[in-house]
C-alpha positions as CSV (number, residue, x, y, z in Angstrom):
1,G,0.3,-14.2,-7.1
2,C,1.9,-12.6,-4.0
3,G,4.9,-15.0,-4.2
4,Y,5.5,-14.0,-7.8
5,F,5.2,-10.3,-7.0
6,Y,7.7,-10.4,-4.1
7,G,10.1,-12.3,-6.4
8,T,10.1,-9.2,-8.8
9,I,11.4,-6.7,-6.1
10,K,14.1,-6.7,-3.5
11,A,12.2,-4.9,-0.8
12,L,9.4,-2.4,-0.1
13,H,8.7,0.2,2.7
14,H,5.5,2.0,3.6
15,T,5.5,5.6,4.9
16,I,2.2,7.0,6.2
17,R,1.6,10.6,5.0
18,N,-1.9,11.2,6.3
19,Q,-4.7,9.3,8.0
20,W,-8.3,10.1,8.5
21,R,-10.9,8.3,10.6
22,Q,-14.7,8.7,10.5
23,G,-16.6,6.2,12.6
24,N,-15.7,2.7,11.4
25,D,-14.0,4.0,8.3
26,T,-10.3,4.8,7.8
27,I,-8.4,6.4,4.9
28,V,-4.6,6.3,4.8
29,E,-2.4,8.1,2.3
30,L,1.0,6.5,1.9
31,S,4.2,6.6,0.0
32,V,5.5,3.1,-0.8
33,T,9.1,2.8,-1.8
34,Y,10.2,-0.3,-3.8
35,D,13.8,-1.4,-4.0
36,R,14.1,-3.0,-7.5
37,L,16.2,-6.0,-8.4
38,D,18.4,-3.7,-10.6
39,G,19.3,-1.5,-7.6
40,R,17.0,1.4,-8.5
41,T,14.4,2.7,-6.0
42,V,10.9,3.9,-7.0
43,T,8.4,5.6,-4.7
44,I,4.7,5.7,-5.6
45,P,1.6,7.2,-3.9
46,V,-1.0,4.8,-2.4
47,V,-4.3,5.2,-0.7
48,S,-5.8,2.5,1.5
49,V,-9.4,2.5,2.7
50,W,-10.9,0.1,5.2
51,S,-14.0,-0.3,7.4
52,T,-14.3,-2.3,10.6
53,N,-17.3,-4.1,12.0
54,A,-18.8,-3.7,15.6
55,D,-16.0,-5.9,16.9
56,G,-13.2,-3.7,15.4
57,V,-12.4,-6.4,12.8
58,I,-11.7,-5.1,9.3
59,D,-14.5,-6.3,7.0
60,D,-13.7,-4.3,3.9
61,Y,-10.2,-3.3,2.7
62,R,-9.3,-1.5,-0.6
63,V,-5.9,-0.3,-1.9
64,Y,-5.5,2.1,-4.8
65,F,-2.2,2.4,-6.6
66,D,-0.4,2.2,-10.0
67,L,2.6,-0.2,-10.1
68,A,3.6,0.8,-13.6
69,P,6.4,3.1,-12.4
70,V,8.0,0.3,-10.5
71,Y,8.4,-1.8,-13.6
72,A,9.2,1.1,-16.1
């Protein structure tokens, strides 16, 4: 699936807007800019949430976004 997805765009870039940490949990608000194959650029909002275990290793990772504007 990832190979197919990356074949539909030229490039992407993440910009962190905000980040919050509470214990082992982290929430990050981002803007992700996609360079489309037709030369247009689209930026969408994204939120990532993850938790780490006692060793600092990510043990739960979730990403929330809507890709529809990238393909509109």
